[in-house]
C-alpha positions, -999 to 999 in steps of 0.1 A, spaced: 4 108 -109 -23 111 -83 -12 107 -47 -38 96 -21 -31 101 16 -50 96 48 -31 122 67 -40 158 58 -10 170 78 14 150 57 -2 159 24 0 196 33 37 191 43 44 175 9 28 204 -9 50 228 12 19 244 28 31 234 62 67 229 74 80 194 83 92 200 119 99 164 130 136 158 125 130 121 117 107 130 88 130 155 71 151 130 52 118 114 39 106 149 29 139 156 11 138 123 -8 101 130 -17 111 163 -32 135 145 -55 108 121 -66 83 149 -71 107 166 -95 105 135 -118 67 138 -123 52 160 -149 17 161 -135 11 155 -98 -21 157 -78 -28 151 -41 -61 137 -28 -70 133 9 -88 101 18 -103 92 52 -82 65 68 -110 39 64 -109 43 26 -71 41 24 -65 6 38 -56 -9 4 -30 18 -3 -16 13 32 -11 -24 26 6 -16 -7 29 9 9 38 -17 35 47 -42 8 67 -15 -11 87 -7 19 99 -43 22 119 -43 -11 147 -23 -25 143 -12 -61 173 5 -78 166 40 -92 175 29 -127 149 1 -127 118 5 -148 88 -7 -128 58 -17 -149 22 -11 -137 7 -37 -116 -29 -48 -124 -48 -57 -93 -82 -73 -97 -108 -74 -70 -127 -106 -66 -161 -106 -48 -159 -143 -37 -136 -152 -8 -107 -174 -20 -111 -200 8 -147 -207 -3 -133 -221 -36 -111 -246 -17 -138 -263 3 -148 -297 -11 -185 -305 -12 -179 -340 2 -166 -339 37 -148 -369 52 -137 -378 87 -101 -388 89 -101 -387 127 -78 -356 128 -86 -322 142 -98 -295 117 -65 -276 121 -42 -306 115 -33 -296 79 -27 -260 89 -7 -269 120 
């Protein structure tokens, strides 16, 4: 597994190069040590915060659900599309129904 992180401090704490001093972070660090023990090959890579926005969004989504430890989670294939999705929804023929542009959204 390759772990990407935008905080060099946190990555160094994970690798036990630095001590986790914040009391609120210690339970997370202890749980992480349990997870690390389940991996055969583990690498850490530091990314600048600007390059880590996608991973940050995924971690936010992951924190919203509870997955039991005995559940097998299959890989998720994520495709990147170069055309904005809303461009595909615009009809070529525009009509005036007398309503404001935001009526359907509102």
